[in-house]
N, CA, C and O atoms as a MOPAC input file, in Angstrom:
PM7 MOZYME 1SCF
protein

 N      0.81600 1    -1.19600 1     0.00000 1
 C      0.00000 1     0.00000 1     0.00000 1
 C      0.85400 1     1.25200 1     0.00000 1
 O      0.44900 1     2.28000 1    -0.54200 1
 N      2.02900 1     1.17800 1     0.60000 1
 C      2.91500 1     2.33700 1     0.60100 1
 C      3.33900 1     2.65800 1    -0.82300 1
 O      3.50800 1     3.82900 1    -1.16500 1
 N      3.51100 1     1.64800 1    -1.65200 1
 C      3.90800 1     1.87200 1    -3.03000 1
 C      2.88900 1     2.68200 1    -3.79400 1
 O      3.25500 1     3.54000 1    -4.59600 1
 N      1.59800 1     2.42200 1    -3.55600 1
 C      0.55100 1     3.19000 1    -4.23000 1
 C      0.60700 1     4.65300 1    -3.84200 1
 O      0.55900 1     5.52700 1    -4.70800 1
 N      0.70800 1     4.93400 1    -2.54100 1
 C      0.76000 1     6.32000 1    -2.08800 1
 C      2.01500 1     7.01500 1    -2.58700 1
 O      1.96400 1     8.17900 1    -2.98500 1
 N      3.13500 1     6.31700 1    -2.56800 1
 C      4.37900 1     6.91800 1    -3.04400 1
 C      4.30800 1     7.20100 1    -4.53200 1
 O      4.75600 1     8.25300 1    -4.98800 1
 N      3.74700 1     6.26600 1    -5.29400 1
 C      3.61900 1     6.46800 1    -6.73800 1
 C      2.68700 1     7.64000 1    -7.04500 1
 O      2.99700 1     8.48100 1    -7.88900 1
 N      1.55200 1     7.69200 1    -6.36200 1
 C      0.59500 1     8.78000 1    -6.59600 1
 C      1.17700 1    10.13500 1    -6.17300 1
 O      1.02700 1    11.12800 1    -6.88400 1
 N      1.83300 1    10.16800 1    -5.02700 1
 C      2.43100 1    11.42100 1    -4.56700 1
 C      3.56600 1    11.84800 1    -5.49000 1
 O      3.73000 1    13.03700 1    -5.76300 1
 N      4.33900 1    10.89900 1    -5.96600 1
 C      5.41000 1    11.22700 1    -6.90000 1
 C      4.86700 1    11.77400 1    -8.20400 1
 O      5.41100 1    12.73300 1    -8.75300 1
 N      3.79100 1    11.16900 1    -8.70900 1
 C      3.17400 1    11.66300 1    -9.94300 1
 C      2.62400 1    13.07600 1    -9.75500 1
 O      2.81100 1    13.93600 1   -10.61600 1
 N      1.94800 1    13.31600 1    -8.63600 1
 C      1.41700 1    14.65700 1    -8.37200 1
 C      2.53500 1    15.67800 1    -8.20000 1
 O      2.40300 1    16.82700 1    -8.62100 1
 N      3.62800 1    15.26000 1    -7.58600 1
 C      4.77200 1    16.15700 1    -7.43300 1
 C      5.37800 1    16.49900 1    -8.79100 1
 O      5.77900 1    17.63800 1    -9.02600 1
 N      5.44300 1    15.51600 1    -9.68100 1
 C      5.93000 1    15.77400 1   -11.04000 1
 C      5.03300 1    16.79300 1   -11.74200 1
 O      5.52000 1    17.69700 1   -12.42200 1
 N      3.72600 1    16.64000 1   -11.57200 1
 C      2.79700 1    17.59600 1   -12.17600 1
 C      2.94300 1    18.99800 1   -11.57500 1
 O      2.80800 1    19.99500 1   -12.28400 1
 N      3.21600 1    19.07200 1   -10.27400 1
 C      3.44800 1    20.38100 1    -9.64500 1
 C      4.68000 1    21.03900 1   -10.25100 1
 O      4.68300 1    22.24700 1   -10.49100 1
 N      5.72400 1    20.25800 1   -10.50000 1
 C      6.93300 1    20.82700 1   -11.10400 1
 C      6.66200 1    21.32100 1   -12.52300 1
 O      7.16900 1    22.36600 1   -12.93000 1
 N      5.86300 1    20.56900 1   -13.27100 1
 C      5.50400 1    21.01400 1   -14.62300 1
 C      4.70800 1    22.31200 1   -14.55400 1
 O      4.93100 1    23.22300 1   -15.35200 1
 N      3.78600 1    22.39800 1   -13.60700 1
 C      3.00200 1    23.62700 1   -13.45200 1
 C      3.88500 1    24.78700 1   -12.99100 1
 O      3.62300 1    25.93400 1   -13.35100 1
 N      4.91300 1    24.51200 1   -12.21100 1
 C      5.84700 1    25.56800 1   -11.80100 1
 C      6.57000 1    26.12800 1   -13.01500 1
 O      6.80700 1    27.33300 1   -13.10400 1
 N      6.91600 1    25.26200 1   -13.93700 1
 C      7.53000 1    25.73200 1   -15.17700 1
 C      6.58400 1    26.62300 1   -15.95600 1
 O      6.99400 1    27.65500 1   -16.48900 1
 N      5.32700 1    26.23400 1   -16.02500 1
 C      4.33200 1    27.05300 1   -16.71400 1
 C      4.12500 1    28.38000 1   -15.98500 1
 O      3.93700 1    29.42000 1   -16.61600 1
 N      4.16200 1    28.33600 1   -14.65800 1
 C      4.00800 1    29.55400 1   -13.86200 1
 C      5.14800 1    30.52800 1   -14.13500 1
 O      4.93000 1    31.73800 1   -14.19800 1
 N      6.34200 1    30.01500 1   -14.29400 1
 C      7.50400 1    30.87500 1   -14.52800 1
 C      7.51700 1    31.39200 1   -15.96200 1
 O      7.80700 1    32.56600 1   -16.19300 1
 N      7.20600 1    30.52400 1   -16.93000 1
 C      7.35900 1    30.89000 1   -18.33600 1
 C      6.05000 1    31.32300 1   -18.99200 1
 O      6.03400 1    31.60300 1   -20.19000 1
 N      4.95300 1    31.38400 1   -18.23500 1
 C      3.66100 1    31.72400 1   -18.84200 1
 C      3.72000 1    33.03700 1   -19.60700 1
 O      4.24200 1    34.02800 1   -19.09600 1
 N      3.19500 1    33.05400 1   -20.81800 1
 C      3.30400 1    34.30100 1   -21.58100 1
 C      2.38000 1    35.41400 1   -21.07300 1
 O      2.69300 1    36.59300 1   -21.24100 1
 N      1.27800 1    35.06800 1   -20.47100 1
 C      0.35700 1    36.10200 1   -19.97900 1
 C      0.07500 1    35.88800 1   -18.49400 1
 O      0.37400 1    34.83800 1   -17.92600 1
 N     -0.49700 1    36.89700 1   -17.90200 1
 C     -0.86300 1    36.80100 1   -16.49100 1
 C     -1.94800 1    35.76300 1   -16.25100 1
 O     -1.96400 1    35.09300 1   -15.21900 1
 N     -2.85400 1    35.63900 1   -17.21400 1
 C     -3.92500 1    34.64500 1   -17.06400 1
 C     -3.36100 1    33.22600 1   -17.07300 1
 O     -3.82200 1    32.36900 1   -16.32000 1
 N     -2.36200 1    32.97600 1   -17.92600 1
 C     -1.72500 1    31.64900 1   -17.94300 1
 C     -1.07200 1    31.34700 1   -16.60700 1
 O     -1.15300 1    30.23200 1   -16.09300 1
 N     -0.42900 1    32.35200 1   -16.06200 1
 C      0.22700 1    32.16200 1   -14.76200 1
 C     -0.79100 1    31.93700 1   -13.65500 1
 O     -0.55600 1    31.13500 1   -12.75100 1
 N     -1.90700 1    32.62800 1   -13.71400 1
 C     -2.95300 1    32.43700 1   -12.70300 1
 C     -3.53400 1    31.03200 1   -12.77400 1
 O     -3.78700 1    30.40700 1   -11.74400 1
 N     -3.74400 1    30.54000 1   -13.98400 1
 C     -4.26500 1    29.17600 1   -14.14300 1
 C     -3.24700 1    28.15900 1   -13.64100 1
 O     -3.60900 1    27.17800 1   -12.99200 1
 N     -1.96000 1    28.39800 1   -13.94500 1
 C     -0.91400 1    27.48600 1   -13.47700 1
 C     -0.84200 1    27.47600 1   -11.95500 1
 O     -0.67300 1    26.42100 1   -11.34400 1
 N     -0.96900 1    28.64900 1   -11.34600 1
 C     -0.94500 1    28.72400 1    -9.88100 1
 C     -2.14500 1    28.00000 1    -9.27900 1
 O     -2.00900 1    27.29500 1    -8.27900 1
 N     -3.30300 1    28.17000 1    -9.87900 1
 C     -4.49700 1    27.48000 1    -9.38000 1
 C     -4.35500 1    25.96800 1    -9.52400 1
 O     -4.74000 1    25.21800 1    -8.62800 1
 N     -3.80900 1    25.52500 1   -10.64000 1
 C     -3.59600 1    24.08300 1   -10.83800 1
 C     -2.58400 1    23.54000 1    -9.83500 1
 O     -2.74800 1    22.43900 1    -9.30900 1
 N     -1.53200 1    24.32400 1    -9.57200 1
 C     -0.53900 1    23.90400 1    -8.57700 1
 C     -1.18100 1    23.76200 1    -7.20500 1
 O     -0.91600 1    22.79700 1    -6.48800 1
 N     -2.02300 1    24.71900 1    -6.83800 1
 C     -2.68600 1    24.64800 1    -5.53500 1
 C     -3.59100 1    23.41700 1    -5.44800 1
 O     -3.66100 1    22.76000 1    -4.40900 1
 N     -4.27100 1    23.11700 1    -6.53100 1
 C     -5.13200 1    21.93300 1    -6.54100 1
 C     -4.31100 1    20.65800 1    -6.38700 1
 O     -4.71000 1    19.74400 1    -5.66600 1
 N     -3.17200 1    20.59600 1    -7.05900 1
 C     -2.31100 1    19.41400 1    -6.94200 1
 C     -1.72300 1    19.28300 1    -5.53600 1
 O     -1.59000 1    18.17600 1    -5.01300 1
 N     -1.37400 1    20.41000 1    -4.93300 1
 C     -0.85600 1    20.37200 1    -3.55600 1
 C     -1.93100 1    19.85500 1    -2.60100 1
 O     -1.63700 1    19.10100 1    -1.67300 1
 N     -3.16900 1    20.26400 1    -2.83400 1
 C     -4.27100 1    19.76300 1    -2.00200 1
 C     -4.40400 1    18.25100 1    -2.17800 1
 O     -4.64100 1    17.52600 1    -1.21100 1
 N     -4.25000 1    17.78200 1    -3.41400 1
 C     -4.28900 1    16.33600 1    -3.65800 1
 C     -3.18700 1    15.60200 1    -2.92200 1
 O     -3.41000 1    14.52600 1    -2.36700 1
 N     -1.99000 1    16.18700 1    -2.91600 1
 C     -0.86900 1    15.57400 1    -2.18200 1
 C     -1.17600 1    15.54400 1    -0.68600 1
 O     -0.89100 1    14.55700 1    -0.00900 1
 N     -1.75900 1    16.63500 1    -0.17200 1
 C     -2.11400 1    16.67600 1     1.25600 1
 C     -3.12800 1    15.58300 1     1.59700 1
 O     -3.02000 1    14.93600 1     2.63900 1
 N     -4.10500 1    15.38000 1     0.72500 1
 C     -5.12000 1    14.35600 1     0.98200 1
 C     -4.49400 1    12.96700 1     0.92600 1
 O     -4.83100 1    12.09900 1     1.73100 1
 N     -3.58700 1    12.75800 1    -0.02000 1
 C     -2.88700 1    11.46200 1    -0.08100 1
 C     -2.09100 1    11.21400 1     1.19600 1
 O     -2.12200 1    10.11700 1     1.75400 1
 N     -1.38400 1    12.23300 1     1.65000 1
 C     -0.61000 1    12.07800 1     2.88600 1
 C     -1.53000 1    11.83700 1     4.07500 1
 O     -1.20100 1    11.05100 1     4.96400 1
 N     -2.67300 1    12.50200 1     4.09900 1
 C     -3.62800 1    12.29000 1     5.19000 1
 C     -4.13800 1    10.85400 1     5.18400 1
 O     -4.29400 1    10.24000 1     6.23900 1
 N     -4.39800 1    10.31900 1     3.98800 1
 C     -4.85900 1     8.93500 1     3.90600 1
 C     -3.75900 1     7.97300 1     4.30900 1
 O     -4.01300 1     6.97000 1     4.97600 1
 N     -2.53900 1     8.28000 1     3.90400 1
 C     -1.42900 1     7.38600 1     4.23900 1
 C     -1.15100 1     7.36300 1     5.73500 1
 O     -0.97500 1     6.29500 1     6.32200 1
 N     -1.11100 1     8.52900 1     6.34700 1
 C     -0.79700 1     8.61000 1     7.77500 1
 C     -2.03600 1     8.53100 1     8.65400 1
 O     -1.93300 1     8.56500 1     9.88000 1
 N     -3.22000 1     8.42400 1     8.02500 1
 C     -4.48900 1     8.35500 1     8.75300 1
 C     -4.62500 1     9.52700 1     9.72000 1
 O     -4.91800 1     9.34900 1    10.90200 1
 N     -4.40600 1    10.72700 1     9.18900 1
 C     -4.42400 1    11.94200 1     9.99000 1
 C     -5.57700 1    12.83100 1     9.54100 1
 O     -5.63200 1    13.25600 1     8.38700 1
 N     -6.49000 1    13.10700 1    10.45700 1
 C     -7.62000 1    13.97200 1    10.14400 1
 C     -7.18800 1    15.43900 1    10.12800 1
 O     -7.77400 1    16.25700 1     9.41900 1
 N     -6.17600 1    15.75700 1    10.90200 1
 C     -5.69900 1    17.13700 1    10.98300 1
 C     -5.21300 1    17.61200 1     9.61500 1
 O     -5.43100 1    18.76300 1     9.23800 1
 N     -4.55900 1    16.72500 1     8.88100 1
 C     -4.03600 1    17.11500 1     7.57200 1
 C     -5.17600 1    17.40200 1     6.58900 1
 O     -5.02200 1    18.22900 1     5.69000 1
 N     -6.29900 1    16.73600 1     6.75000 1
 C     -7.46700 1    17.03300 1     5.90800 1
 C     -7.99200 1    18.42700 1     6.23700 1
 O     -8.36900 1    19.17900 1     5.33800 1
 N     -8.01600 1    18.76900 1     7.51800 1
 C     -8.43700 1    20.11800 1     7.91000 1
 C     -7.51000 1    21.17700 1     7.32000 1
 O     -7.96400 1    22.21600 1     6.84000 1
 N     -6.22300 1    20.90500 1     7.36100 1
 C     -5.25900 1    21.84700 1     6.77700 1
 C     -5.49100 1    21.96900 1     5.27200 1
 O     -5.39800 1    23.06300 1     4.71500 1
 N     -5.78900 1    20.85900 1     4.62200 1
 C     -6.05900 1    20.88900 1     3.18100 1
 C     -7.31000 1    21.70300 1     2.86800 1
 O     -7.34700 1    22.42400 1     1.87100 1
 N     -8.32400 1    21.59500 1     3.70500 1
 C     -9.55400 1    22.36100 1     3.48700 1
 C     -9.28600 1    23.86200 1     3.63600 1
 O     -9.75600 1    24.65700 1     2.82300 1
 N     -8.54200 1    24.24800 1     4.65800 1
 C     -8.20500 1    25.66500 1     4.85200 1
 C     -7.34700 1    26.15900 1     3.69100 1
 O     -7.54800 1    27.26500 1     3.18800 1
 N     -6.39500 1    25.33700 1     3.27100 1
 C     -5.53700 1    25.70400 1     2.13600 1
 C     -6.37700 1    25.88300 1     0.87600 1
 O     -6.13400 1    26.80200 1     0.09400 1
 N     -7.35500 1    25.01800 1     0.67600 1
 C     -8.22500 1    25.12700 1    -0.49900 1
 C     -9.03700 1    26.41900 1    -0.45700 1
 O     -9.21000 1    27.07800 1    -1.48200 1
 N     -9.53300 1    26.77900 1     0.71700 1
 C    -10.30400 1    28.01800 1     0.83900 1
 C     -9.43700 1    29.23300 1     0.55000 1
 O     -9.85000 1    30.14100 1    -0.17100 1
 N     -8.23200 1    29.24900 1     1.11400 1
 C     -7.32500 1    30.37200 1     0.85700 1
 C     -6.90500 1    30.42300 1    -0.60600 1
 O     -6.75800 1    31.50400 1    -1.17700 1
 N     -6.71300 1    29.27200 1    -1.20200 1
 C     -6.36300 1    29.20800 1    -2.61400 1
 C     -7.48300 1    29.76700 1    -3.48200 1
 O     -7.22900 1    30.49800 1    -4.44000 1
 N     -8.71200 1    29.42500 1    -3.14600 1
 C     -9.85600 1    29.94000 1    -3.89400 1
 C     -9.93800 1    31.45600 1    -3.79600 1
 O    -10.15000 1    32.13800 1    -4.79900 1
 N     -9.77100 1    31.97800 1    -2.59500 1
 C     -9.84300 1    33.42700 1    -2.41300 1
 C     -8.71800 1    34.11900 1    -3.17500 1
 O     -8.94500 1    35.13900 1    -3.82500 1
 N     -7.51200 1    33.57300 1    -3.10000 1
 C     -6.39100 1    34.19900 1    -3.80600 1
 C     -6.59800 1    34.14600 1    -5.31600 1
 O     -6.23300 1    35.08800 1    -6.02000 1
 N     -7.17100 1    33.07300 1    -5.81700 1
 C     -7.43900 1    32.98600 1    -7.25100 1
 C     -8.47200 1    34.03000 1    -7.66800 1
 O     -8.35000 1    34.63400 1    -8.73400 1
 N     -9.47400 1    34.24000 1    -6.84100 1
 C    -10.47200 1    35.26600 1    -7.15300 1
 C     -9.85200 1    36.66000 1    -7.17800 1
 O    -10.18000 1    37.46800 1    -8.04600 1
 N     -8.95100 1    36.94900 1    -6.22300 1
 C     -8.28600 1    38.25300 1    -6.22600 1
 C     -7.39900 1    38.42100 1    -7.45300 1
 O     -7.36900 1    39.49700 1    -8.05100 1
 N     -6.68800 1    37.38700 1    -7.82900 1
 C     -5.82300 1    37.47500 1    -9.01600 1
 C     -6.67100 1    37.66900 1   -10.26900 1
 O     -6.32100 1    38.46500 1   -11.14000 1
 N     -7.77800 1    36.94800 1   -10.36200 1
 C     -8.66100 1    37.09200 1   -11.52500 1
 C     -9.24700 1    38.49800 1   -11.59300 1
 O     -9.35000 1    39.08000 1   -12.67300 1
 N     -9.62900 1    39.03800 1   -10.44800 1
 C    -10.15900 1    40.40500 1   -10.43000 1
 C     -9.08300 1    41.41600 1   -10.84100 1
 O     -9.36100 1    42.37800 1   -11.55700 1
 N     -7.85300 1    41.18100 1   -10.37500 1
 C     -6.74500 1    42.08100 1   -10.72700 1
 C     -6.49100 1    42.03500 1   -12.23400 1
 O     -6.29200 1    43.07300 1   -12.86600 1
 N     -6.50000 1    40.83800 1   -12.80100 1
 C     -6.27000 1    40.69900 1   -14.24300 1
 C     -7.41600 1    41.35100 1   -15.01700 1
 O     -7.18500 1    42.02900 1   -16.01900 1
 N     -8.63800 1    41.14700 1   -14.55600 1
 C     -9.78900 1    41.72200 1   -15.25000 1
 C     -9.77500 1    43.24500 1   -15.19700 1
 O    -10.12700 1    43.88800 1   -16.18700 1
 N     -9.38300 1    43.84000 1   -14.08100 1
 C     -9.31600 1    45.29900 1   -13.98400 1
 C     -8.20300 1    45.86100 1   -14.84800 1
 O     -8.29500 1    46.99700 1   -15.31300 1
 N     -7.17000 1    45.09600 1   -15.06600 1
 C     -6.07600 1    45.55100 1   -15.91100 1
 C     -6.45700 1    45.63000 1   -17.36600 1
 O     -5.82900 1    46.36500 1   -18.12800 1
 N     -7.46800 1    44.89400 1   -17.77300 1
 C     -7.88300 1    44.88900 1   -19.17400 1
 C     -8.78600 1    46.05400 1   -19.53100 1
 O     -8.96000 1    46.35700 1   -20.71200 1
 N     -9.37100 1    46.72000 1   -18.52700 1
 C    -10.29500 1    47.83800 1   -18.80500 1
 C     -9.54700 1    49.07800 1   -19.20600 1
 O    -10.16200 1    50.10900 1   -19.47400 1

């Protein structure tokens, strides 16, 4: 069972690194915002995997708070990008 969690976490970590590349090299602000949102979603997935592996409810709570903060930050970035276009 450890192999499954390690494989899944490794795959998600690889995807986070790919999204980091997109975040750095994104040609527009909107591309970077989408990459950041995708990275946050993948990090939440890693947190949930770790919570399942270690059977820790606290880590799920941390993931929920992180998801809420990520959502709010994405909304602020989207509003900033939208105001810049006017």
